N, CA, C and O atoms as CSV, one atom per row, in Angstrom:
chain,resi,resn,atom,element,x,y,z
A,1,MET,N,N,42.943,152.964,115.506
A,1,MET,CA,C,42.684,152.180,114.732
A,1,MET,C,C,43.261,152.104,113.434
A,1,MET,O,O,43.307,153.127,112.751
A,2,ASP,N,N,43.761,150.901,112.955
A,2,ASP,CA,C,44.629,151.002,111.806
A,2,ASP,C,C,43.896,151.386,110.297
A,2,ASP,O,O,42.670,151.321,110.203
A,3,ILE,N,N,44.577,151.711,109.358
A,3,ILE,CA,C,44.143,152.121,108.167
A,3,ILE,C,C,43.139,150.787,107.619
A,3,ILE,O,O,41.999,150.924,107.175
A,4,ILE,N,N,43.667,149.855,107.730
A,4,ILE,CA,C,42.904,148.650,107.100
A,4,ILE,C,C,41.371,148.449,107.970
A,4,ILE,O,O,40.361,147.976,107.448
A,5,GLU,N,N,41.448,148.825,109.104
A,5,GLU,CA,C,40.219,148.560,109.796
A,5,GLU,C,C,39.335,149.858,109.509
A,5,GLU,O,O,38.107,149.803,109.437
A,6,LYS,N,N,40.019,150.944,109.363
A,6,LYS,CA,C,39.248,152.222,109.114
A,6,LYS,C,C,38.474,151.951,107.635
A,6,LYS,O,O,37.252,151.995,107.487
A,7,LEU,N,N,39.374,151.685,106.669
A,7,LEU,CA,C,38.800,151.246,105.211
A,7,LEU,C,C,37.732,150.478,105.165
A,7,LEU,O,O,36.729,150.803,104.530
A,8,THR,N,N,37.861,149.106,106.001
A,8,THR,CA,C,36.918,147.952,106.112
A,8,THR,C,C,35.826,148.718,106.623
A,8,THR,O,O,34.753,148.473,106.070
A,9,ARG,N,N,35.803,149.672,107.624
A,9,ARG,CA,C,34.579,150.108,108.147
A,9,ARG,C,C,33.748,151.158,107.175
A,9,ARG,O,O,32.526,151.305,107.207
A,10,THR,N,N,34.579,151.790,106.389
A,10,THR,CA,C,34.004,152.779,105.440
A,10,THR,C,C,33.647,152.097,104.236
A,10,THR,O,O,32.808,152.673,103.543
A,11,LEU,N,N,34.148,150.860,103.774
A,11,LEU,CA,C,33.630,150.045,102.649
A,11,LEU,C,C,32.382,149.256,102.982
A,11,LEU,O,O,31.543,148.927,102.143
A,12,GLU,N,N,32.325,148.968,104.325
A,12,GLU,CA,C,30.984,148.281,104.812
A,12,GLU,C,C,29.749,149.190,104.772
A,12,GLU,O,O,28.624,148.920,104.354
A,13,SER,N,N,30.256,150.427,105.347
A,13,SER,CA,C,29.241,151.363,105.157
A,13,SER,C,C,28.463,151.904,103.920
A,13,SER,O,O,27.370,152.471,103.947
A,14,ARG,N,N,29.254,151.615,102.797
A,14,ARG,CA,C,28.965,152.025,101.367
A,14,ARG,C,C,27.914,150.820,100.833
A,14,ARG,O,O,27.248,150.970,99.809
A,15,ARG,N,N,27.866,149.866,101.488
A,15,ARG,CA,C,26.908,148.733,100.981
A,15,ARG,C,C,25.562,149.381,100.549
A,15,ARG,O,O,25.046,149.220,99.443
A,16,ASP,N,N,25.031,150.177,101.622
A,16,ASP,CA,C,23.666,150.539,101.353
A,16,ASP,C,C,23.759,152.008,100.690
A,16,ASP,O,O,22.727,152.473,100.208
A,17,ALA,N,N,24.888,152.715,100.650
A,17,ALA,CA,C,24.841,153.850,99.888
A,17,ALA,C,C,24.323,154.209,98.407
A,17,ALA,O,O,24.089,153.255,97.664
A,18,ASP,N,N,24.171,155.222,98.032
A,18,ASP,CA,C,23.778,155.478,96.623
A,18,ASP,C,C,24.895,155.284,95.788
A,18,ASP,O,O,25.959,155.878,95.960
A,19,PRO,N,N,24.647,154.312,94.712
A,19,PRO,CA,C,25.658,154.240,93.599
A,19,PRO,C,C,25.914,155.538,92.925
A,19,PRO,O,O,27.054,155.812,92.548
A,20,ALA,N,N,24.875,156.387,92.744
A,20,ALA,CA,C,25.111,157.536,91.925
A,20,ALA,C,C,26.173,158.422,92.724
A,20,ALA,O,O,26.882,159.195,92.080
A,21,THR,N,N,26.301,158.331,94.122
A,21,THR,CA,C,27.046,159.185,94.790
A,21,THR,C,C,28.263,158.859,95.431
A,21,THR,O,O,29.135,159.631,95.828
A,22,SER,N,N,28.212,157.359,95.500
A,22,SER,CA,C,29.532,156.602,96.055
A,22,SER,C,C,29.961,155.555,94.839
A,22,SER,O,O,29.300,154.733,94.204
A,23,TYR,N,N,31.493,155.981,94.791
A,23,TYR,CA,C,32.073,154.876,93.653
A,23,TYR,C,C,31.953,153.390,94.446
A,23,TYR,O,O,31.544,152.386,93.863
A,24,VAL,N,N,32.267,153.395,95.517
A,24,VAL,CA,C,32.380,151.806,95.962
A,24,VAL,C,C,30.912,151.418,95.903
A,24,VAL,O,O,30.691,150.317,95.399
A,25,ALA,N,N,29.850,152.132,96.333
A,25,ALA,CA,C,28.566,151.543,96.284
A,25,ALA,C,C,28.215,151.278,94.658
A,25,ALA,O,O,27.424,150.415,94.278
A,26,SER,N,N,29.014,152.256,93.708
A,26,SER,CA,C,28.569,151.788,92.435
A,26,SER,C,C,29.354,150.556,92.118
A,26,SER,O,O,28.806,149.803,91.313
A,27,LEU,N,N,30.405,150.226,92.533
A,27,LEU,CA,C,30.958,149.035,92.289
A,27,LEU,C,C,30.279,147.876,92.821
A,27,LEU,O,O,30.227,146.810,92.208
A,28,TYR,N,N,29.708,148.092,94.066
A,28,TYR,CA,C,29.037,147.036,94.535
A,28,TYR,C,C,27.729,146.438,93.841
A,28,TYR,O,O,27.349,145.268,93.885
A,29,ALA,N,N,27.124,147.528,93.186
A,29,ALA,CA,C,25.750,147.683,92.339
A,29,ALA,C,C,26.075,146.932,91.160
A,29,ALA,O,O,25.226,146.337,90.497
A,30,LYS,N,N,27.358,146.957,90.886
A,30,LYS,CA,C,27.600,146.397,89.411
A,30,LYS,C,C,27.834,144.832,89.626
A,30,LYS,O,O,27.634,143.996,88.745
A,31,GLY,N,N,28.273,144.555,90.888
A,31,GLY,CA,C,28.492,143.217,91.355
A,31,GLY,C,C,30.099,142.765,91.243
A,31,GLY,O,O,30.999,143.494,90.825
A,32,LEU,N,N,30.219,141.649,91.627
A,32,LEU,CA,C,31.548,140.861,91.577
A,32,LEU,C,C,32.377,141.248,90.348
A,32,LEU,O,O,33.464,141.824,90.404
A,33,ASN,N,N,31.770,140.884,89.275
A,33,ASN,CA,C,32.613,140.642,88.048
A,33,ASN,C,C,33.269,142.114,87.949
A,33,ASN,O,O,34.496,142.186,87.888
A,34,LYS,N,N,32.486,143.292,87.932
A,34,LYS,CA,C,32.975,144.708,87.801
A,34,LYS,C,C,34.333,144.840,88.830
A,34,LYS,O,O,35.465,145.271,88.610
A,35,ILE,N,N,33.658,144.236,90.130
A,35,ILE,CA,C,35.284,144.596,91.291
A,35,ILE,C,C,35.984,143.699,90.753
A,35,ILE,O,O,37.060,144.010,91.265
A,36,LEU,N,N,36.241,142.737,90.055
A,36,LEU,CA,C,37.298,141.752,89.760
A,36,LEU,C,C,37.983,142.466,88.591
A,36,LEU,O,O,39.200,142.617,88.488
A,37,GLU,N,N,37.110,142.860,87.776
A,37,GLU,CA,C,37.594,143.750,86.461
A,37,GLU,C,C,38.562,144.706,86.889
A,37,GLU,O,O,39.693,144.795,86.411
A,38,LYS,N,N,38.006,145.556,87.975
A,38,LYS,CA,C,38.992,146.685,88.431
A,38,LYS,C,C,40.228,146.198,89.058
A,38,LYS,O,O,41.250,146.878,88.964
A,39,ILE,N,N,40.225,144.951,89.761
A,39,ILE,CA,C,41.395,144.368,90.370
A,39,ILE,C,C,42.142,143.976,89.264
A,39,ILE,O,O,43.338,144.200,89.451
A,40,GLY,N,N,41.895,143.477,88.183
A,40,GLY,CA,C,42.661,143.122,87.025
A,40,GLY,C,C,43.330,144.339,86.593
A,40,GLY,O,O,44.554,144.459,86.623
A,41,GLU,N,N,42.577,145.187,86.215
A,41,GLU,CA,C,43.007,146.732,85.708
A,41,GLU,C,C,44.249,147.136,86.597
A,41,GLU,O,O,45.359,147.324,86.098
A,42,GLU,N,N,43.995,147.253,87.915
A,42,GLU,CA,C,44.845,147.830,88.726
A,42,GLU,C,C,46.375,146.967,88.897
A,42,GLU,O,O,47.467,147.437,89.220
A,43,SER,N,N,46.005,145.517,88.548
A,43,SER,CA,C,47.264,144.669,88.608
A,43,SER,C,C,48.084,144.844,87.555
A,43,SER,O,O,49.314,144.871,87.600
A,44,THR,N,N,47.268,144.985,86.429
A,44,THR,CA,C,48.209,145.706,85.105
A,44,THR,C,C,49.071,147.010,85.278
A,44,THR,O,O,50.234,147.170,84.907
A,45,GLU,N,N,48.316,147.841,85.873
A,45,GLU,CA,C,48.807,149.059,86.233
A,45,GLU,C,C,50.091,149.171,87.155
A,45,GLU,O,O,50.902,150.094,87.077
A,46,VAL,N,N,50.158,148.223,87.943
A,46,VAL,CA,C,51.052,147.856,89.026
A,46,VAL,C,C,52.276,147.217,88.181
A,46,VAL,O,O,53.383,147.751,88.245
A,47,ILE,N,N,52.070,146.129,87.431
A,47,ILE,CA,C,52.990,145.692,86.500
A,47,ILE,C,C,53.865,146.803,85.815
A,47,ILE,O,O,55.095,146.859,85.834
A,48,LEU,N,N,52.980,147.693,85.196
A,48,LEU,CA,C,53.457,148.681,84.195
A,48,LEU,C,C,54.600,149.552,85.055
A,48,LEU,O,O,55.752,149.789,84.690
A,49,ALA,N,N,53.931,149.972,86.341
A,49,ALA,CA,C,54.583,150.982,87.101
A,49,ALA,C,C,55.797,150.473,87.709
A,49,ALA,O,O,56.719,151.225,88.022
A,50,ALA,N,N,55.824,149.318,87.870
A,50,ALA,CA,C,57.112,148.534,88.474
A,50,ALA,C,C,58.038,148.295,87.383
A,50,ALA,O,O,59.239,148.379,87.640
A,51,LYS,N,N,57.626,147.979,86.076
A,51,LYS,CA,C,58.616,148.139,85.038
A,51,LYS,C,C,59.196,149.518,84.686
A,51,LYS,O,O,60.309,149.657,84.179
A,52,GLU,N,N,58.480,150.386,84.946
A,52,GLU,CA,C,59.240,151.711,84.975
A,52,GLU,C,C,60.102,152.207,86.069
A,52,GLU,O,O,60.979,153.055,85.904
A,53,VAL,N,N,59.804,151.624,87.226
A,53,VAL,CA,C,60.737,151.876,88.658
A,53,VAL,C,C,61.892,151.212,88.283
A,53,VAL,O,O,63.007,151.649,88.568
A,54,GLU,N,N,61.665,149.951,87.521
A,54,GLU,CA,C,63.073,149.238,87.388
A,54,GLU,C,C,63.937,149.914,86.305
A,54,GLU,O,O,65.146,149.690,86.243
A,55,SER,N,N,63.274,150.785,85.410
A,55,SER,CA,C,64.010,151.460,84.234
A,55,SER,C,C,64.521,152.517,84.819
A,55,SER,O,O,65.276,153.160,84.090
A,56,GLY,N,N,64.337,153.013,86.123
A,56,GLY,CA,C,64.872,154.389,86.688
A,56,GLY,C,C,63.650,155.224,87.027
A,56,GLY,O,O,63.991,156.302,87.514
A,57,ALA,N,N,62.462,155.087,86.935
A,57,ALA,CA,C,61.618,156.200,86.972
A,57,ALA,C,C,61.190,156.028,88.530
A,57,ALA,O,O,61.302,154.977,89.161
A,58,ASP,N,N,60.595,157.454,89.117
A,58,ASP,CA,C,60.396,157.405,90.475
A,58,ASP,C,C,59.429,156.454,90.725
A,58,ASP,O,O,58.758,155.861,89.880
A,59,LYS,N,N,59.384,156.322,92.065
A,59,LYS,CA,C,58.594,155.250,92.660
A,59,LYS,C,C,57.111,155.666,92.870
A,59,LYS,O,O,56.279,154.766,92.980
A,60,ALA,N,N,56.707,157.009,92.934
A,60,ALA,CA,C,55.517,157.659,93.148
A,60,ALA,C,C,54.474,156.592,92.517
A,60,ALA,O,O,53.769,155.860,93.211
A,61,ALA,N,N,54.478,156.609,91.159
A,61,ALA,CA,C,53.619,155.971,90.360
A,61,ALA,C,C,53.162,154.584,90.832
A,61,ALA,O,O,51.967,154.293,90.882
A,62,LEU,N,N,54.088,153.784,91.156
A,62,LEU,CA,C,54.001,152.417,91.659
A,62,LEU,C,C,53.455,152.304,92.913
A,62,LEU,O,O,52.715,151.339,93.108
A,63,VAL,N,N,53.687,153.190,93.934
A,63,VAL,CA,C,53.096,153.236,95.288
A,63,VAL,C,C,51.610,153.634,95.042
A,63,VAL,O,O,50.804,153.096,95.801
A,64,HIS,N,N,51.131,154.467,94.125
A,64,HIS,CA,C,49.988,154.812,94.055
A,64,HIS,C,C,49.135,153.793,93.419
A,64,HIS,O,O,47.973,153.677,93.809
A,65,GLU,N,N,49.618,153.007,92.433
A,65,GLU,CA,C,49.082,151.815,91.779
A,65,GLU,C,C,48.958,150.762,92.640
A,65,GLU,O,O,47.944,150.066,92.581
A,66,VAL,N,N,49.879,150.517,93.483
A,66,VAL,CA,C,49.677,149.416,94.556
A,66,VAL,C,C,48.657,149.685,95.603
A,66,VAL,O,O,47.872,148.810,95.969
A,67,ALA,N,N,48.665,150.999,96.130
A,67,ALA,CA,C,47.260,151.389,96.745
A,67,ALA,C,C,45.999,151.241,96.351
A,67,ALA,O,O,45.029,150.926,97.041
A,68,ASP,N,N,46.070,151.579,94.745
A,68,ASP,CA,C,44.772,151.360,94.167
A,68,ASP,C,C,44.412,149.694,94.398
A,68,ASP,O,O,43.404,149.213,94.915
A,69,LEU,N,N,45.604,148.997,93.825
A,69,LEU,CA,C,45.210,147.474,93.970
A,69,LEU,C,C,44.934,146.856,95.261
A,69,LEU,O,O,44.132,145.923,95.228
A,70,TRP,N,N,45.388,147.152,96.302
A,70,TRP,CA,C,45.125,147.098,97.590
A,70,TRP,C,C,43.568,147.420,97.907
A,70,TRP,O,O,42.741,146.659,98.408
A,71,PHE,N,N,43.406,148.687,97.498
A,71,PHE,CA,C,41.907,149.146,97.711
A,71,PHE,C,C,40.872,148.416,97.206
A,71,PHE,O,O,39.876,148.103,97.858
A,72,HIS,N,N,41.102,148.097,95.912
A,72,HIS,CA,C,40.025,147.234,95.171
A,72,HIS,C,C,40.032,145.715,95.652
A,72,HIS,O,O,39.013,145.028,95.572
A,73,SER,N,N,41.158,145.259,96.124
A,73,SER,CA,C,41.045,144.009,96.848
A,73,SER,C,C,40.284,143.904,98.042
A,73,SER,O,O,39.592,142.929,98.332
A,74,LEU,N,N,40.456,145.151,98.876
A,74,LEU,CA,C,39.658,145.240,100.145
A,74,LEU,C,C,38.073,145.391,99.807
A,74,LEU,O,O,37.191,144.859,100.481
A,75,VAL,N,N,37.867,146.136,98.746
A,75,VAL,CA,C,36.404,145.991,98.148
A,75,VAL,C,C,35.796,144.846,97.941
A,75,VAL,O,O,34.655,144.651,98.359
A,76,ALA,N,N,36.635,143.746,97.121
A,76,ALA,CA,C,36.487,142.573,96.865
A,76,ALA,C,C,35.941,141.749,98.195
A,76,ALA,O,O,34.880,141.139,98.324
A,77,LEU,N,N,36.979,141.928,99.106
A,77,LEU,CA,C,36.794,141.166,100.494
A,77,LEU,C,C,35.451,141.345,101.122
A,77,LEU,O,O,34.655,140.463,101.444
A,78,VAL,N,N,35.331,142.711,101.246
A,78,VAL,CA,C,34.033,143.165,101.812
A,78,VAL,C,C,32.724,142.997,101.161
A,78,VAL,O,O,31.662,143.005,101.782
A,79,HIS,N,N,32.843,142.836,99.805
A,79,HIS,CA,C,31.602,142.509,99.060
A,79,HIS,C,C,31.392,141.131,99.278
A,79,HIS,O,O,30.270,140.685,99.034
A,80,LEU,N,N,32.286,140.370,99.701
A,80,LEU,CA,C,32.270,138.740,99.621
A,80,LEU,C,C,32.172,138.291,101.214
A,80,LEU,O,O,32.152,137.107,101.553
A,81,ASN,N,N,32.115,139.379,102.124
A,81,ASN,CA,C,31.902,139.197,103.521
A,81,ASN,C,C,33.171,138.528,103.962
A,81,ASN,O,O,33.116,137.775,104.934
A,82,VAL,N,N,34.391,138.744,103.296
A,82,VAL,CA,C,35.402,138.279,104.172
A,82,VAL,C,C,36.188,139.426,104.841
A,82,VAL,O,O,36.483,140.472,104.262
A,83,ASP,N,N,36.509,139.115,106.164
A,83,ASP,CA,C,37.247,140.237,106.860
A,83,ASP,C,C,38.678,140.177,106.570
A,83,ASP,O,O,39.451,139.250,106.809
A,84,PRO,N,N,38.916,141.315,106.013
A,84,PRO,CA,C,40.545,141.517,105.587
A,84,PRO,C,C,41.274,141.298,106.825
A,84,PRO,O,O,42.491,141.277,106.640
A,85,GLN,N,N,40.872,141.110,108.153
A,85,GLN,CA,C,41.807,140.815,109.341
A,85,GLN,C,C,42.288,139.347,109.067
A,85,GLN,O,O,43.360,138.937,109.514
A,86,GLU,N,N,41.473,138.602,108.337
A,86,GLU,CA,C,41.920,137.045,107.976
A,86,GLU,C,C,42.860,136.817,106.956
A,86,GLU,O,O,43.409,135.723,106.820
A,87,VAL,N,N,43.099,137.876,106.161
A,87,VAL,CA,C,44.044,138.015,105.208
A,87,VAL,C,C,45.518,138.356,105.827
A,87,VAL,O,O,46.581,137.866,105.447
A,88,LEU,N,N,45.323,139.353,106.916
A,88,LEU,CA,C,46.578,139.632,107.810
A,88,LEU,C,C,46.859,138.742,108.479
A,88,LEU,O,O,48.046,138.447,108.624
A,89,GLN,N,N,45.935,138.088,109.049
A,89,GLN,CA,C,46.271,136.604,110.098
A,89,GLN,C,C,47.119,135.804,109.269
A,89,GLN,O,O,48.213,135.456,109.713
A,90,ALA,N,N,46.681,135.402,107.891
A,90,ALA,CA,C,47.267,134.388,107.160
A,90,ALA,C,C,48.727,135.009,106.766
A,90,ALA,O,O,49.747,134.325,106.685
A,91,LEU,N,N,48.671,136.200,106.571
A,91,LEU,CA,C,50.221,136.642,106.345
A,91,LEU,C,C,51.131,136.484,107.601
A,91,LEU,O,O,52.293,136.102,107.458
A,92,LYS,N,N,50.580,136.792,108.915
A,92,LYS,CA,C,51.143,136.623,110.014
A,92,LYS,C,C,51.492,135.232,110.437
A,92,LYS,O,O,52.467,134.913,111.117
A,93,ASP,N,N,50.520,134.402,109.922
A,93,ASP,CA,C,51.081,133.027,110.323
A,93,ASP,C,C,52.150,132.496,109.251
A,93,ASP,O,O,52.873,131.544,109.547
A,94,ARG,N,N,52.228,133.046,108.156
A,94,ARG,CA,C,53.436,132.743,107.331
A,94,ARG,C,C,54.817,133.185,107.455
A,94,ARG,O,O,55.823,132.788,106.867
A,95,SER,N,N,54.651,134.159,108.408
A,95,SER,CA,C,55.974,134.837,108.860
A,95,SER,C,C,56.913,134.111,109.604
A,95,SER,O,O,56.697,133.596,110.701
A,96,GLY,N,N,58.083,134.084,108.900
A,96,GLY,CA,C,59.250,133.162,109.578
A,96,GLY,C,C,58.911,131.674,108.780
A,96,GLY,O,O,59.465,130.718,109.324
A,97,VAL,N,N,58.394,131.465,108.025
A,97,VAL,CA,C,57.907,130.208,107.170
A,97,VAL,C,C,58.786,130.335,105.891
A,97,VAL,O,O,58.893,131.460,105.402
A,98,SER,N,N,59.373,129.374,105.354
A,98,SER,CA,C,59.783,129.610,104.111
A,98,SER,C,C,58.616,129.389,103.131
A,98,SER,O,O,57.629,128.659,103.220
A,99,GLY,N,N,59.061,130.316,102.083
A,99,GLY,CA,C,57.861,130.214,101.270
A,99,GLY,C,C,57.722,128.970,100.567
A,99,GLY,O,O,56.558,128.646,100.334
A,100,HIS,N,N,58.648,128.175,100.161
A,100,HIS,CA,C,58.600,126.896,99.718
A,100,HIS,C,C,57.853,125.925,100.563
A,100,HIS,O,O,56.941,125.198,100.170
A,101,ASP,N,N,58.371,125.998,101.845
A,101,ASP,CA,C,57.447,125.165,102.699
A,101,ASP,C,C,56.192,125.538,102.845
A,101,ASP,O,O,55.391,124.603,102.810
A,102,GLU,N,N,55.693,126.738,103.018
A,102,GLU,CA,C,54.296,127.298,102.993
A,102,GLU,C,C,53.551,126.791,101.776
A,102,GLU,O,O,52.446,126.254,101.856
A,103,LYS,N,N,54.107,126.958,100.821
A,103,LYS,CA,C,53.157,126.612,99.556
A,103,LYS,C,C,53.200,125.000,99.441
A,103,LYS,O,O,52.240,124.489,98.864
A,104,ARG,N,N,54.179,124.176,99.915
A,104,ARG,CA,C,53.979,123.004,100.090
A,104,ARG,C,C,52.891,122.315,100.866
A,104,ARG,O,O,52.334,121.241,100.637
A,105,ALA,N,N,52.725,123.151,101.801
A,105,ALA,CA,C,51.704,122.648,102.991
A,105,ALA,C,C,50.186,123.061,102.729
A,105,ALA,O,O,49.235,122.651,103.395
A,106,ARG,N,N,50.121,123.868,101.740
A,106,ARG,CA,C,48.705,124.186,101.080
A,106,ARG,C,C,48.074,122.798,100.279
A,106,ARG,O,O,48.614,121.898,99.637
A,107,ALA,N,N,46.897,123.046,100.590
A,107,ALA,CA,C,46.102,121.904,99.698
A,107,ALA,C,C,46.403,122.066,98.231
A,107,ALA,O,O,46.811,123.057,97.625
A,108,PRO,N,N,46.176,121.148,97.908
A,108,PRO,CA,C,46.663,121.312,96.154
A,108,PRO,C,C,45.583,121.796,95.565
A,108,PRO,O,O,44.470,121.534,96.021
A,109,GLU,N,N,45.760,122.634,94.380
A,109,GLU,CA,C,44.804,123.453,93.977
A,109,GLU,C,C,43.876,122.400,92.964
A,109,GLU,O,O,44.409,121.369,92.556
A,110,PRO,N,N,42.527,122.717,92.608
A,110,PRO,CA,C,41.863,121.773,91.760
A,110,PRO,C,C,42.572,121.560,90.378
A,110,PRO,O,O,43.137,122.456,89.750
A,111,GLY,N,N,42.479,120.419,90.040
A,111,GLY,CA,C,43.008,120.318,88.771
A,111,GLY,C,C,44.294,119.765,88.682
A,111,GLY,O,O,44.731,119.241,87.657
A,112,ASN,N,N,45.055,119.899,89.992
A,112,ASN,CA,C,46.723,119.908,89.776
A,112,ASN,C,C,46.815,118.296,90.831
A,112,ASN,O,O,47.902,117.761,91.048
């Protein structure tokens, strides 16, 4: 079992866990806005760590922050009943496709 599948199963099992004893259950209990807030925080931390690496710092902090971002993104997907394998399939489908071509093929975003 790969790590994404293992994490997904763990995150799913936390849906009914006690928020007092499970960090993930506490996020689920607080709702989507709290989960999204954590994703925003982690995104900022990734940006700051990346800037540090560009300035010569060790990459360990960046790796840690990206792991946190991916983890909280998985929490959001599971919370919304979206199988993370769908994201992996989307990445697989894009493999070998020009980024410009892939973006042009997407449906226009609302308001554009």
